[in-house]
N, C-alpha and C positions, 0 to 999 in steps of 0.2 A: 899277256901280250896285247898291246893296243895297236890297232891298225890306224895309220895316219890318213888314209884316204877318206875324203868326204864325198857324199853322194850328191854332187850337183847333177842336174838333169843330163847334161852332155856326157859327164863322166860315167853315170850309171848306164846310159845307152851304149857307150863305147865298150864298157866292160862286158855288158851282156852280149854284144856282137862278137867280141873276142872269144867268148865262151860258147858261141854258137846258138844263142837264144834269140827270140824275136823281140824287137823293141816295141811292137805295138802292144803297146801295153795290153670274152667268152660268157660264156653263160654259166651261172651257178648250177652246181649239181642239184638234182632233186634231193629232198630230205631223205636221210638214211639213218636207220637205227644204229646206235653206237655199238661197236664191238671192240674188244680188247685186241691190241696188236698181238699177233701170234708169238708164242714164246721162242720160236725158231728165228724170229726177226733179228738181224744183226745190224750193227751200226756201221754203215758203209761210208763214213766220212766224219767230218767235224761239223755236225749239223746245227749246233747251238753254241752261243758265245762261250759258255763254261766247259764245253766238251762233253764227251760221253759219260764221265763220272760226276759232272756238275761241280767240279772243284778245281779246274785248271790243270788236270793231270792227264798225260797221254801215255799209252803203253808201248809206243813204237820204239824201235832200236835203230842204231846206225845213223843218228842225227849229228849235225855239225858240232864239233868241239871248239873250233877256232874259225874266225872269219879270215879267210886268206887262202886256204887250200883250194886248188882248182876244182876239185870235185864237190866242194862244200860252199862255193861262192854264190854270188847272185845268179840265178837262172834267168830271171826276167823281172821287169818292173812295169807297173801300169801307172801312168801319170793321171792321178785322180786324188785330190785332197780328201782325207777322211779322218775320223776320230773314233772309229769303232773297230770291229774285227770282222773279217770275212767268214762265211760259213761254206762248207764244202760237202758235196754229195757226188760220189764217183769222180769223174774228171771235170766237174764244173764247180767253180767258185762263185759265190754271190757276194758282190762287193758293194758296200754302201758308202757313197761319198757325195761331193757336191762340185758344181762347176759354175763359173761366171761370177759376176759382181752386180751389186745394185739391183735394179728391176729385172735383170736377166738371170739372176742366180736361180739355180734349180738344184734340188737334191737329185742324185742319180743312183739308180740301181743297175749295176753291170753284171751280166752273166759272162764269166771268163773261162776260157779253156785253160786248165791247170798245167798243160804241157808246155804252153808257149806264151800265155798271157793275152792271147787274142780275144777281143770282145765279141761274143756270139750274139748278144742283143743287149739293149739297155732301155730303161724306162726313166723318165724324168718327172719330178713332182715339185710344185711351187709351195712356198710358205705363204701364209695369209693370216690377217688379224691376230698376229702374235707379237710378243715383245722380245723375241730372240735378238740378241745383240752381238756385235762383233763377229759375224759369220760363224757363230757357234752351231754349225750344222753337222749332221751325220754323227752325233754323239749317241750311238746305239748300233745295233746289228740286226740283220734279218735272221730268220730261222727257216730251215728247210726240213720238210717232213720226209723221213726215209721211206715211209710207206707209200706215199703218193707222188713224191717229187715236187710237191707244191711249196711255194715260198711265201712267207708271211713277213710283213714289214709295217712298222709304225713310223710315219714321217714326223718331222719336227712340228709341222702344222697340225698334227693329230689325226691324219687320215690313215686308216688301217686297211691294208690291201692283202688280198690273196691272189697269187699268180701261179699259173702252171709252169712247167719246166721250159716252155717256149716263150714265156713272158706274157701270155694272154691273161687278162684279168678275169678271175672267177667271181669275185665279189669285192666290194669295198664299202667302208663306212666312214663318214666324216665325224670324228669323235668330238670336235668342237661344237658343231651345231646339231649333233644327234645325241650326245651324252653330256654336254657341258664341260668338256675337258678344258682346264685352265692351262695357259702357257706361261713360261717364265724366261727371263733373259738368258739363263744358262742353256736353254735349248735341249736338255737331255731327255731322251725317250726310253733308253734301255732296250731290252730284247724280249720279244714274245717267247713263251714256252709252250710246248706241246705235251699233252697227256692224253693218250688214247685218242678219242674223237674230239677232244677239246683243244682250243688254242686260247691262251690266257695272256692278257695284257693289263697294264696298270696305268694309273695317272691320277692326279688330283682333279676331281670333278665337282661341279656344282650343277646338279641336274634338276629334277622336279620332284614334288611331293616329299616323302621322307628321305629322298636322296638330294634334297635341295641344299643342305649345309655343305660347305666345302670340306671334303674328306679325301684322304688317300685311299682310292678304291681299286679293286681288282675286278676284271670282267672276263667271263668265259663265253666263248662262242663255238658253235659247231664248226669244225675246221673245214668241212666240205661246203656248207651253205651260208655261213656267216650268221646264222640265227643265234640270237641272244639266249644263253642258257641260265646264267646266274650272275649276280653282282655281290661283291664282298666288301664290307666296310668294317675292317678289324680294329681300327684305332680311334683316336680322338681328333679334335681340330688341329690341323697341321700348322707348323711355323715355317716349314721349308718344303721343298719338293724332294722326292726320292725316286731314283730309277734303278734301285737294286734288283737284280734278277732273282725271282723266287727259286728256291731249291726244293725239288720234289722228294718225298720220302713216304714210307709206310709207318703208321702208328696205330697200334691196337686194331689192326685189320682195316684201317681207313687210309685212303690215299690223301696225303696232306702236303702242304707246302709251307716253307719258312721264308721270311723276308724281313728286312728292315723297312721302316715306313718314314714318311715325311713328318710324322708327329713324334719321332724319336723312340718308337717301340720296336722290339723284335716280336714278331707275331707268328702264330701257327693257325692255319685254316684248312678246312676240308676242300681238297682240290676238285671234288666231284659235285659238291653242292654249294660251295662258297660260304658255308657256315664258319664264322670265326670261332676258334676253339680257345686260344689263350693268347695273352700278350703280357709283356713285361717292359716297363718304361726303362729306356737305356740312356737317353740324352734329352736335352731340350730341343735340339734341332733334328734335321733329317739324317737317317742312316742310309748312306748311299752305297756302301760296299755290300757285296753278296756275303751271306753267312756260309759257314761250312759245318758239316755234321761229323761229330766224333763220338762214338759209343753212345752214351746217353746225354751228350752235350750238344748245344748249339753255340758256336763260337762266332762272335761278331766284333766289329771295330767301327769307330766313328771318330770325327774330329771336332764335334760341336761341344757346347758347354755341358759339363757333367751335372748330374742332378744333386750330388752331395758334396761338391767342392767347387772352388772358384776357377779351377783350371779347365782346360779343354782337351778332349780326346781321351779315348780309353779302348782297350781290348778286354773283352770279358766273355766268360762261358756261362751258359744257363742250362740247368738240368731240365730235360724233357720230362714232364710229369708222367708217372705211370698211369694215373687216372685223373680225371677232373672232378672237383667238388660240385655238388648240386648248386644250381643258381644260374644267373644270367650268363650269356656268352657274348663276348669272350670272357673267360675267367681271367682275372687280373692277378698275376703272380707277384709276390713280394720279394724282398731282399733275400729271403731264405732260398730262393731258386738259383741264386748266383753261386757258382762253384769256385770261380777264381776271377781275378782281374790283374791287369798290368797297365803301365803308362804309355803303351804304344798308341799311336793315332794315325789314321789314314782318312783322306777325304773321300775317295771312291775307289781306290785301288783295293782289290779284293784278295783275301788270303788264299793260299794254296795248302792243301792238306796232303802230306806224304807220310804214310805210316802214323807214327805218333808225334810228328813234327808239323808245325804250322809255319809257313814262310810268308812274309808280307813285306811290302815296301811302304815305308812311312812317309808322311808329309815332308819330312826333312831330308829325304833322299837316302835313308838307311834301308838296307836289307836285313831283316831280323829273322832269327829262328826261335820258335817258342815251343815248349813242351805242351802238347795239346791236353794232357791230363791235369797239369798243375798250373799252367800259365807262366811258369818260370821262363825268363828270357835266356836262352842258351848262349846266343851271341848276337852282336850287331856289327854290320859292316857298312861303312859310309861309302856310297857309290856316287852321289851327287849332292846338289844343294836342295833339291825339292822333288816332289813327285805329286802327280795329280790323278788322272784316271787310270792309266795303264796298270794292268795286273801281271804278275809274273806267271810263268808256265813251267811245269816240271815234266821232263821227258828224258828217258835214256840216262838217268842218273845225273841230270844237269838241270839247272834253272836258267830259263831264258828271260832276262829282265830288261825291259825298256824303261827309259826315264823320259820325263817330259822335255828335257833339254835336247833329246835326239840321240843320246847314247844307247847302245844296245849291247848288253853284257851277256856272256855265257859264264855261269858260275857253277862249280861243283861243290855242293854242300856236304858237310859232315858234322858230327857233334864236336869235333876239335876245331871247327871253324870253316869259313868259306874259302875256296880257291878260285880266284878270278882267272878263267882260262883265256878269255878274249874279250875285247871291247871294240866296237865300231861306232863311228859317228855317221848317222844317217841324215838325209836331207829332211828338214822339217822337225816338228815336235812329235814325239811318240805319245799319243793319247790313247790309242787302241792297244789291245792285248795280243800277244802272239798266238798263233794257231798252228797246229801240226797235223799233217795227214800225208800218207804215202811218201814218207821220207823227206818231206819239204816243210820248211818253217816259213810262215807268212807273217808279215807285220805291216800294218797300215799306219802311215804317218800323215801329218797335215799337208804333205806334198804328193806322196805316191804310195802305192802298194808294192812291197818287196816280196820276192819269192827266193828263198835260199834252199840249198840242200842238194840231194841227189836227183838226177833225172828219173831214176827208177827206184822206188822204195818198196817197202814191205808193209802194207797197211795192217794195223792191229785190229782184230775183230773183237767186239765187246758184246757179250750176250746180255740182253736186258734182264733186270732183276725180276724173278718170278713174284707174282702177287701172293701175299700170304692169305690164309683163310680169313674170310670176312668175319668180323666180330661186332659189326654194327649194321643195323637194318638200313637198307637203302631208302632214299627219299623219292617220292614221286615228283616228276618234273613235267610241266607243260612247256612245250617249245614251239615258237619263241615265247620267252617269258616277258619280253618287252615289245609291245606292239606300236606301230606307227602307221596310221591310215589316213586316207582322204574320205570325205563323205561318200557313202555308198559302197566303198571298197570292201572286199572280202579277204580274209587271210586264213589259211589252214593252220590248225593246231594239232600237234602230235604229242603223244605221251610216251615217256620212258622212265625207267627207274634210274637212279643215279649211278648204278653199276653197269648201265648200258643195256639192260634187258628191256624189251618192249612191254607195254601195258595196254590192255584193251579197256577203253573207257565206256564200253556199253553199259547202260543203266545208270551212269553217273549224271550229275546235274551241275549247272553253273548258276551262280547268283552274284549280284552286285555286292561288293564288299568295301566298306569304309574302315580303315584301321582306326582303332580307338584313340590313337594319338594324333590323328590327322587334324591340322589346323583348318583346312578347307574341306568341308563335307561335300565332295563332288562325286559325280557319277560319269563314267565313260559312256559317251553317246553311241549306242548300238546294242546288239544282242547276239547271243550264240544261236545260230540256226540249227546246229547240231553239236554234239560234244566235241567235234573236231573242226568247227568252222565258226569264226566270228565275222559279223558284218557290221560295219559302221553305219550309223544312222544318216539320214539325208540332211540333217540340220546344218545350215551354213554358219555354224558358230563353233569355235574350238571347245574341246572337252577333254577331260582326263579322269582316270580312276582305275579301280582294280576290280577283278572278278575272282571268285573262289570256286574251285571245282571240288565236289564231294563225290567220291566213288560209290559204287553200289553197296559197299559194305557199311556205308555211313560213317566211316572213320578216316579213311585215307583221303588226303586233301592235296591240292596244288593251287597255285596262284599265278595270275598274269596281271601285269600293269600295262596301261596303254594310253595313247593320246590320239585324238582325231583332229587333224588340222585342215581347215576349210580351204577351198579354192579362192582365188581372187574374185572380187575385191574384198579387202579386209578393212574394217574401220573400228576404232576404239576411242571413245571420249570419256570413259570411266564414270559416266553419270549414273549407271545402274548399280554401282558398288554401294554397299550398305554402311561401311565405316562402323562396324559393330564391335571391333576389338579395341583394346586400350593398351597404350604403351606404358612404360614405367612412370612417366610423368602424368599419366591419366588422360593423355590426348587420344582422340578417336582416330582409327585408321582401319584399312582393310588390306588383305593380302593381295598381291598382284595375281593376274590370271594363272591358274594352276598349270596349264599346258606350256607356258613359256619356260624356256630352259635358262637356268641361272638367274631367275628373277627374284625368288624369295631370299630374304636377308640382304639383298642389294637395293630393292625398291619396295615401296608400299604406296597405297592410295591414300591421299590426304585431301582435306578441304583447304583450299587456298582462295581466300576472298570470295567465297560463295561458289567456287567451281571445284569439282573433284578432278585431281590431277595425279599423275604418277611422280613421286618424289624419291630421290635417291637417299638411302639411309647413310648415317655417318658413324654408327656405333662399332664398326669392325674395320680396322685399318687394312686387313687383308683384302677388303672389297672397296678400297678407295678408287680402284679402277674396276668398273663394272661393264661387262659385255653380256648382253642378254639376247637370245635368239627367239623370235616370235612366230616363225613360219617353218615350212617344210625345207629340209636341207637341200633338196633338188630344185628349188624355185629359181627362176631366171626371167629376164626380160620384163622387169617391173619398175614402176616409179614409186618411190617412197617419200611421203611428206609428213611432217610433224611440226608442232609448235614446241619451242624449247626456251628455257630460261635458266639463269643462274643467280644464286645469292652472291653477295660480296660488294665490292666497291671498285673504284677505278684502278686500285693497286693490287687487289687480290680477288680473282674470279676463278671459277672452275671451268672445265671443258665439258661440252655436251654435244651429242650428235646422234647419227643413225648409221646403220650398216646396210649397205646395198651390195649384194652379190660379192661378199668378201672384201669390200672396200669400206673403210670407216670415213665418213664425211662429218666433220665436227667443227664447231666454233671453239677456238682456242682463246680462253679468256685473257690471261695475262699478256700474251703476245699479240692479241687483237688480230687474229687470222681466221680465215676459212681454209681448212686443211683437208686434203684427201690423202689417205694412207692405207696401206695394207700391212706392212711391217715398216717400222720407222727407219730401219737400216737399209731397206730395199726400195720401197715405194712410199715417198712422202713429198707432196707438192702443196704449196700454200700460196694464197694471195692475201694482201692486207684487207682487213674487214673490221671497221669500227662498230662495236656493239657495246651495250651497257648492261650492268647488273640490274636485276629487278625489273626487267622489261622483256616482254615476250617477242620472239622472232619465229618466223616460219622458214623451215629448211626443207628443200625439195631436191631430190637427186634421182638419177637414172644412169644405167650403164648400157652403152650401145656397142654391140659386137659386129665385127666384120668377118667375111668368109675366110680371110687369111689368118684368123686367130688373134688379131689385134682388137683393141677396143678403146673406147673413150669414156671416162667417168665424168659426168656432168653434174653440177650442183649450182643452186642459186639460193640466196637468203635475203629476206626482207623483214622489216619490222611489222609485227602483226597489225592488221588494219590498213596498211598501205597497199597500193596496187602491186600485183606481182610483176617483177621486171620481165621485160620481153627477152632479154639476153641472159645466158648463163653467167653466173659470177665467176665460175672456175670450170675449165675443161682440161682434163688430164689424160693424155694418150698413154696407153700401155701396150707394148709390143706383144707380150704374151699375156693376154687378159684372162682374168678369172671368168669362167663360163657359167657359173651357177653359185648358189649359196643362199642360206636362209636370211631373210631380212631381220634386222636386229636393232637394238638400242645401245647407246654408248654414253657413259658418264664417267668423268674422272674428277674427283674432289681431292686435290693434294692434301696429304696429312689428314684426310677426312674432316675438313673444316667448313666448306661452303657447299650447300645443297644445290643440286640441279633438278629441274622439273621438265616433264613432258606431258603433252596433251594433244588431242585431235590427231591421232595417228591414222594415216590412210595409205593403203597400198593398192595400186591399180595396175592392170596389165598394160604394157606399152602398146601403142597402136602399131 
């Protein structure tokens, strides 16, 4: 049965009114030792994107079979575009979407009353220094903690927030200028996951030190304080981004997670320590769909180029090894680990596991049933022409299947074939996945959030899986394991075992530690005043490095990394660099300052006509666009000046500039412009500016804020050696201005062809 009604805004509101529904649509906690959630804890909602079983399956009964019955019709809608899924705790739904256009666009987190759709509170967040295109926002979901009621959210701009149930901020981190998170035009962020006292997020980052290379990394933080606990680098250099949500499991007494990566691997890692355990190469591109676990198998699907054939896309199952061989981690599994494969493909729609059947929607709009043990395709049913992000959901003997075109199907599956019970056409594209709780089915489209079902349901209670007996010795952890300080600042350090038990560090000692593979033999400026406190030194120069803790037994160890970033003013002319390294051509160079985020592999220090300058590298196409942060992420109210230059000619030049408080101010070579941008689709204003290749120019910029939240980005540029102009070359007002952000450097060499250079960087506090 197909319903002919289409959910235009007025029609949706009118129907809701006819059915009697409403049309309306801090401070961080002190550090606390980890403890496991009590076994009696139940799941009082749909608290994470994949649901209580992590596979898109719900245990509730009495859910809609057809769109059209008065008791199973739309209860309410919320007009808010979105591309993810809400999460629910009790009678509150947390909805992630966006509102506005151009410079006024903001991502929005709404807390909604599930009875009537009324917004209880909302928080808005800007995008900045990203290349997100075509309003691809809110492609992800928040997570709510059933123990504390706190909400965790990663924005498209890479800001990670923890909020309490009233919407008060507990802590936040800017992962762009604090961890070197890269952004991509697709804007996808995925969903944080919770495990005990940890909250885990992922992203492709280019950080500092041994985390300088671009990798798809996972990061764990203390869910109460935001303290960094571990970083995990399970794969190799990525060719794509991935936002597949990790799936938690137990393996040999260890808490682990499985996920696809941007480098085309399916990986397994220890969820308590971040240690990569094994990986198996699955494709050349990113694996964006979440995996499912079946017996001793991990089942995954992708749509990229296959490793051993010229076609694209595959579903495959890999055997979870009973034990790992001796050797480095992660262990690299070979073809022998593959249990089966078939030719199904999906971009990011994730499979659903029901018994021994896997249900998945493919890129070409088919709903398919697969035998989980053998990979045999039981049946295929054409529902539409294509599918993108949305995943099916199984509940009450039915599959709820949204398609990108806006159709929403109810299908009853069996081995004899699927029975399409109902189909509705919703307003907008269905990119998010359905959610079920308390007798209601929720679906977020690119226009609004819909709530279908009964006004009063019967929530299913899910007992958490008990932890098996430990078979692996826990690791000692110093928390936070990543430090960020200013000169003279102190930071407390606490110790815990990875199983959550506390550790007494009495009698232990700290010492400076340089990894044997380090390219820059540097030391973190400061010292431990006691086993539980680190104090940065007073030196007004940036520093970075590691410390190693050895317990009183002389065997047990833990590590911390850290950076000390000085107060203003900051100056760097690169003349003290040694140029002692050699590139493949035998040319001398030195590495960029170690504390700078995202600098290594993008820049190096070279001699240019007798002056030492910072030069953009050209050997990695992934880094043709380089954003590097050189200061504290909370900096504001400063003037940034630098000398810049590009190679090339009048027909082909690169772009070069600086970043001031989340605004990129750059000379655009081929277009001959001076441009201010924060995101090219949202904030981008330019003026004509004639400049030449192989000539130095001085670029100066500042951001002035007003009390009403507005601001003006100002910049001027002149040829090096000329007098500084009295007037600003460009002034760009921004109604909702960025209030802070690390100073940074920007270089874009199209197709990695023409180098850009920087020198004489100076940052001073505004008067």
